[in-house]
C-alpha positions as CSV (number, residue, x, y, z in Angstrom):
1,M,-31.6,98.1,40.3
2,I,-34.9,96.7,39.0
3,K,-33.2,94.0,36.9
4,R,-31.0,93.1,39.9
5,A,-33.9,92.8,42.2
6,F,-35.8,90.7,39.7
7,L,-32.9,88.3,39.3
8,I,-32.6,87.9,43.1
9,A,-36.4,87.2,43.4
10,L,-36.1,84.8,40.4
11,A,-33.3,82.8,42.1
12,I,-35.3,82.6,45.4
13,F,-38.5,81.5,43.5
14,T,-36.5,78.9,41.6
15,L,-35.1,77.3,44.8
16,T,-38.6,77.2,46.3
17,Q,-40.0,75.5,43.2
18,F,-37.2,72.8,43.4
19,A,-38.3,72.1,46.9
20,F,-42.1,72.0,46.4
21,G,-42.8,71.6,42.7
22,Y,-45.2,73.6,40.5
23,T,-49.0,73.7,40.8
24,P,-51.3,73.8,37.8
25,E,-52.0,77.5,38.5
26,E,-48.3,78.2,38.5
27,I,-47.9,76.3,35.2
28,K,-50.7,78.4,33.7
29,G,-49.0,81.6,34.9
30,F,-45.7,80.5,33.3
31,Q,-47.4,79.9,30.0
32,T,-49.1,83.3,30.1
33,R,-45.9,85.2,31.1
34,L,-43.9,83.4,28.4
35,S,-46.4,84.5,25.7
36,T,-46.3,88.1,27.0
37,I,-42.5,88.1,27.1
38,R,-42.2,86.7,23.6
39,A,-44.5,89.4,22.3
40,E,-42.4,92.1,24.0
41,I,-39.2,90.6,22.5
42,N,-40.8,90.8,19.0
43,T,-41.8,94.4,19.6
44,L,-38.3,95.4,20.7
45,K,-36.7,93.7,17.7
46,I,-39.0,95.7,15.3
47,R,-38.1,98.8,17.2
48,L,-34.4,98.0,17.0
49,T,-34.5,97.8,13.2
50,G,-35.9,101.4,13.0
51,T,-33.4,102.9,15.5
52,T,-30.2,104.6,14.3
53,D,-28.9,106.1,17.5
54,S,-26.2,103.9,19.0
55,A,-27.0,104.6,22.6
56,A,-30.7,103.7,22.0
57,R,-29.8,100.6,20.1
58,Q,-27.6,99.5,23.0
59,D,-30.5,100.0,25.5
60,I,-32.9,98.0,23.3
61,T,-30.4,95.2,22.9
62,E,-29.9,95.0,26.7
63,D,-33.7,94.8,27.1
64,I,-34.0,92.0,24.5
65,Q,-31.2,90.0,26.3
66,F,-33.0,90.6,29.6
67,Y,-36.4,89.4,28.3
68,E,-34.8,86.4,26.6
69,L,-33.2,85.4,29.9
70,M,-36.7,85.5,31.5
71,A,-38.2,83.5,28.6
72,S,-35.5,80.8,28.8
73,D,-36.1,80.4,32.6
74,L,-39.8,80.1,32.1
75,E,-39.3,77.5,29.3
76,R,-37.0,75.5,31.7
77,K,-39.7,75.5,34.4
78,L,-42.3,74.3,31.9
79,K,-40.0,71.5,30.8
80,E,-39.4,70.5,34.4
81,S,-43.2,70.5,35.1
82,D,-43.6,68.2,32.0
83,G,-40.9,65.9,33.3
84,A,-42.4,65.8,36.8
85,A,-45.8,64.9,35.3
86,A,-44.3,62.0,33.4
87,T,-42.8,60.4,36.6
88,T,-46.0,60.5,38.7
89,T,-48.5,57.7,39.4
90,P,-51.1,56.9,36.8
91,S,-53.9,58.6,38.7
92,T,-51.7,61.7,39.3
93,T,-50.7,61.7,35.6
94,S,-54.3,61.6,34.5
95,T,-55.1,64.4,36.8
96,T,-52.2,66.5,35.7
97,T,-52.9,65.9,32.0
98,T,-56.5,66.9,32.5
99,T,-55.4,70.0,34.3
100,L,-52.9,71.0,31.5
101,A,-55.5,70.3,28.9
102,S,-57.9,72.6,30.6
103,V,-55.2,75.3,30.9
104,K,-54.6,75.1,27.2
105,K,-58.4,75.5,26.5
106,A,-58.8,78.3,29.1
107,P,-60.0,81.6,27.6
108,A,-57.7,84.6,27.5
109,L,-57.1,86.4,30.7
110,A,-59.2,89.5,31.4
111,P,-57.5,92.9,31.0
112,T,-55.2,93.7,33.9
113,N,-53.2,96.6,35.2
114,K,-50.3,95.4,33.1
115,D,-52.2,96.4,29.9
116,K,-52.9,99.8,31.4
117,L,-49.3,100.3,32.3
118,R,-48.2,99.2,28.8
119,L,-50.7,101.6,27.3
120,A,-49.4,104.5,29.3
121,A,-45.8,103.6,28.3
122,L,-46.8,103.5,24.6
123,T,-48.6,106.8,24.9
124,K,-45.5,108.4,26.4
125,E,-43.2,106.8,23.8
126,I,-45.4,108.0,20.9
127,A,-45.3,111.6,22.3
128,S,-41.5,111.4,22.5
129,L,-41.2,110.1,18.9
130,N,-43.5,112.9,17.6
131,K,-41.0,115.4,19.2
132,R,-38.1,113.5,17.6
133,F,-39.9,113.6,14.2
134,D,-40.2,117.4,14.4
135,R,-36.5,117.6,14.9
136,A,-35.5,115.0,12.4
137,R,-32.8,116.3,9.9
138,S,-33.3,113.9,7.0
139,K,-36.0,112.0,5.2
140,T,-34.5,108.6,6.2
141,E,-34.6,109.5,9.9
142,Q,-38.2,110.8,9.5
143,N,-39.3,107.5,7.9
144,N,-37.6,105.4,10.6
145,I,-39.4,107.4,13.3
146,A,-42.7,107.2,11.4
147,K,-42.4,103.4,11.2
148,Q,-42.0,103.2,15.0
149,I,-45.0,105.5,15.6
150,L,-47.2,103.3,13.4
151,G,-46.1,100.2,15.2
152,Y,-46.8,101.7,18.6
153,K,-50.2,103.0,17.6
154,A,-51.2,99.6,16.3
155,E,-50.2,98.0,19.6
156,A,-52.0,100.7,21.6
157,A,-55.1,100.2,19.6
158,A,-55.1,96.5,20.3
159,I,-54.7,97.1,24.0
160,K,-57.5,99.6,24.0
161,N,-59.8,97.1,22.3
162,R,-59.0,94.6,25.1
163,L,-59.5,97.1,27.9
164,Y,-62.6,98.9,26.6
165,P,-64.4,96.5,24.2
166,K,-67.7,98.4,24.3
167,K,-66.1,101.7,23.4
168,V,-64.1,100.8,20.3
169,V,-64.5,98.5,17.3
170,P,-63.2,95.0,18.2
171,A,-59.6,94.5,17.2
172,R,-58.6,92.1,14.5
173,P,-56.7,89.0,15.5
174,A,-53.3,89.9,16.9
175,A,-51.5,87.6,14.4
176,T,-53.2,89.4,11.5
177,M,-52.3,92.8,12.9
178,E,-48.7,91.8,13.4
179,A,-48.4,90.4,9.8
180,E,-49.9,93.6,8.4
181,R,-47.5,95.8,10.4
182,I,-44.5,93.8,9.3
183,S,-45.8,93.9,5.7
184,R,-46.0,97.7,5.8
185,I,-42.4,97.9,7.1
186,I,-41.1,95.7,4.4
187,S,-43.0,97.7,1.8
188,L,-41.5,100.9,3.0
189,E,-38.0,99.5,2.9
190,A,-38.5,97.9,-0.5
191,E,-39.7,101.1,-2.1
192,D,-36.9,103.1,-0.5
193,F,-39.5,105.6,0.9
194,V,-40.4,106.9,-2.6
195,T,-43.9,105.6,-3.0
196,A,-44.8,105.0,0.7
197,P,-48.3,104.4,2.0
198,Q,-50.6,107.1,3.3
199,E,-49.1,107.2,6.8
200,T,-45.5,107.7,5.6
201,A,-43.3,110.6,6.8
202,E,-43.9,112.6,3.7
203,N,-47.7,112.8,4.4
204,I,-47.1,113.4,8.1
205,E,-44.8,116.3,7.2
206,R,-47.3,117.6,4.6
207,Q,-49.9,118.0,7.4
208,K,-47.6,120.1,9.5
209,F,-46.0,123.5,8.8
210,R,-43.1,123.3,11.2
211,H,-41.2,126.4,12.5
212,S,-40.0,127.8,15.8
213,V,-40.1,131.2,17.5
214,G,-37.8,132.4,20.3
215,I,-36.2,135.3,22.2
216,G,-32.7,136.0,23.3
217,G,-30.4,138.6,24.7
218,G,-26.8,139.5,25.3
219,F,-24.2,141.4,23.3
220,F,-24.5,142.1,19.6
221,G,-21.7,144.0,17.7
222,G,-20.5,145.5,21.0
223,T,-24.0,146.7,22.0
224,T,-26.4,145.5,24.6
225,S,-29.1,143.8,22.7
226,F,-32.4,142.0,23.0
227,F,-33.9,140.0,20.0
228,G,-36.9,138.0,19.0
229,G,-37.4,136.0,15.9
230,A,-38.5,132.9,14.0
231,R,-36.7,130.0,12.4
232,F,-37.9,128.1,9.3
233,P,-36.3,124.8,8.2
234,L,-35.6,124.4,4.5
235,K,-35.6,121.2,2.4
236,V,-31.9,121.8,1.6
237,V,-29.2,119.4,2.9
238,F,-25.5,120.0,2.7
239,G,-23.8,116.7,3.8
240,P,-24.8,116.3,7.4
241,A,-26.2,119.8,7.7
242,L,-29.8,120.9,7.3
243,M,-30.3,124.4,6.2
244,S,-32.7,126.9,7.9
245,I,-33.4,130.6,7.7
246,R,-34.0,133.0,10.6
247,V,-35.6,136.4,10.7
248,G,-35.7,138.6,13.7
249,A,-35.9,142.1,15.1
250,G,-34.7,143.6,18.3
251,L,-33.4,146.5,20.4
252,A,-29.7,147.5,20.7
253,Q,-28.2,150.1,22.9
254,S,-24.9,151.8,22.2
255,R,-21.9,151.6,24.5
256,D,-22.4,155.1,25.9
257,A,-26.2,154.3,26.4
258,G,-26.9,157.5,24.4
259,T,-28.6,155.9,21.4
260,R,-30.8,153.0,20.8
261,Y,-31.1,151.1,17.6
262,Y,-33.9,148.9,16.2
263,P,-32.2,146.4,13.9
264,A,-33.9,143.7,11.7
265,T,-31.8,140.5,10.9
266,F,-32.0,137.9,8.2
267,D,-29.7,134.9,8.6
268,F,-28.8,131.5,7.0
269,L,-28.1,128.6,9.4
270,F,-26.4,125.3,8.7
271,C,-27.7,122.9,11.5
272,F,-25.5,119.9,12.4
273,P,-26.7,116.8,14.4
274,P,-24.9,115.7,17.6
275,G,-21.5,114.3,16.9
276,W,-20.6,116.9,14.3
277,L,-18.3,119.6,15.7
278,T,-19.8,119.1,19.2
279,G,-21.7,116.4,21.1
280,T,-25.0,118.3,20.9
281,D,-27.1,120.0,18.3
282,N,-25.1,122.9,16.8
283,Y,-25.1,125.3,13.9
284,I,-23.1,127.8,11.9
285,G,-24.7,130.9,10.6
286,F,-24.2,134.2,8.8
287,G,-26.5,137.0,7.6
288,L,-27.3,140.7,7.3
289,N,-28.8,143.3,9.6
290,Y,-30.5,146.6,8.9
291,V,-31.1,149.4,11.3
292,V,-34.7,150.2,10.7
293,S,-34.8,153.2,13.1
294,T,-33.0,154.8,16.0
295,T,-34.0,157.1,18.9
296,L,-32.7,159.9,16.7
297,G,-35.5,159.2,14.3
298,K,-33.1,158.2,11.5
299,A,-32.8,154.9,9.7
300,G,-29.4,153.2,9.3
301,T,-27.8,151.0,6.7
302,V,-26.8,147.4,6.2
303,G,-24.4,145.5,8.5
304,G,-23.6,141.8,8.9
305,E,-22.9,139.0,11.3
306,I,-21.4,135.5,11.5
307,F,-21.8,133.2,14.4
308,Y,-21.7,129.7,15.9
309,G,-24.3,128.3,18.2
310,V,-25.2,125.2,20.3
311,E,-28.7,124.2,21.5
312,S,-30.4,121.5,23.6
313,E,-33.9,120.7,24.9
314,G,-34.8,122.2,28.3
315,F,-37.4,124.2,30.2
316,G,-40.1,123.0,27.8
317,G,-38.4,124.2,24.7
318,I,-34.9,124.5,23.1
319,V,-32.2,126.5,24.9
320,F,-29.5,128.0,22.7
321,G,-26.3,130.0,22.9
322,E,-24.3,131.8,20.2
323,V,-20.9,133.4,19.9
324,G,-19.6,135.4,16.9
325,Y,-18.8,138.8,15.4
326,S,-21.2,141.5,14.2
327,I,-21.2,144.9,12.6
328,L,-24.1,147.3,13.3
329,R,-24.0,150.4,11.0
330,T,-26.1,153.6,11.0
331,G,-24.6,155.5,8.2
332,F,-24.5,158.8,10.1
333,S,-22.5,157.7,13.2
334,P,-19.6,155.4,13.9
335,S,-20.4,151.7,13.3
336,H,-20.6,149.3,16.3
337,K,-18.3,146.4,15.7
338,G,-17.5,143.6,18.1
339,G,-18.2,140.2,19.5
340,T,-21.6,138.6,19.8
341,V,-22.6,136.6,22.8
342,L,-26.3,135.7,22.9
343,V,-28.4,133.2,24.9
344,G,-32.1,132.5,24.5
345,M,-34.8,130.0,24.1
346,R,-37.1,128.9,21.3
347,K,-40.2,126.8,20.9
348,V,-41.0,124.5,18.0
349,L,-44.4,125.0,16.6
350,G,-46.4,123.4,13.8
351,Y,-49.9,122.8,12.4
């Protein structure tokens, strides 16, 4: 809708300019907007090189095409204004040339709300990329996200220096910052992420001990159960799957509601990205359980479970659901065997 409204407004504005021509102030505005749009196109192209998700790449490509259309229209208007200046009378030509020369020598525009809006968008995008980094399943994906974070932080720092020059160290020239940023990206790709600079994904990951905690409830081995636990990712990859371990403890009540069990669980999980098995994050797991105690005051013995789960972001965390088969054994009473249906929520933590 926004793009359609912009194109309609652009068409109306173009017809108006054909009728009345362009003033020096409008020409100055065209040049300023063209520079801003070209900078945005360069930023999007850098972002495109570090994005692997097909849907995100399609969105970025459409944005680039949209901005290039805007840029080509502004370039056309500037050419028309140059042509109009060439066909005017000598006195008019002299005045127009003087005006254009003064425009080129004019100082940079003062910070505007556009910078503040861009800064807010960059802050939001950096926060979103940090969340994606926490959930990244491979070193390559982590390094791609780290490159995007570095680029956005550099751009945000430059905007802050323009908006608040008294509060921060003056920014280096934009051309120098852009060259250094591109140099860092080329260096990361050339070294294949082995000997990356200080701000690479390896160092970012080293600063954070990432894990998650959660709770869930449902049916476990034919009993009504409630569980809590923690999940820890391992640096072990099997094809597309990233391996994790999960430890937990809970409460299970027998079918006749006469006995309650307090089992502890230890599971291995193979976590798959969207597109493998299902269209969302999913995992396959298996493990052992041990009845630590019961309401009869006796400990049980070892049982086991196997399960399949799916998960997705929601409610400020990650919502998950599991189905499978479990065996809960006491050693002094009949075992509880049956299906597993659990739903719950977990929260990713790190420091």
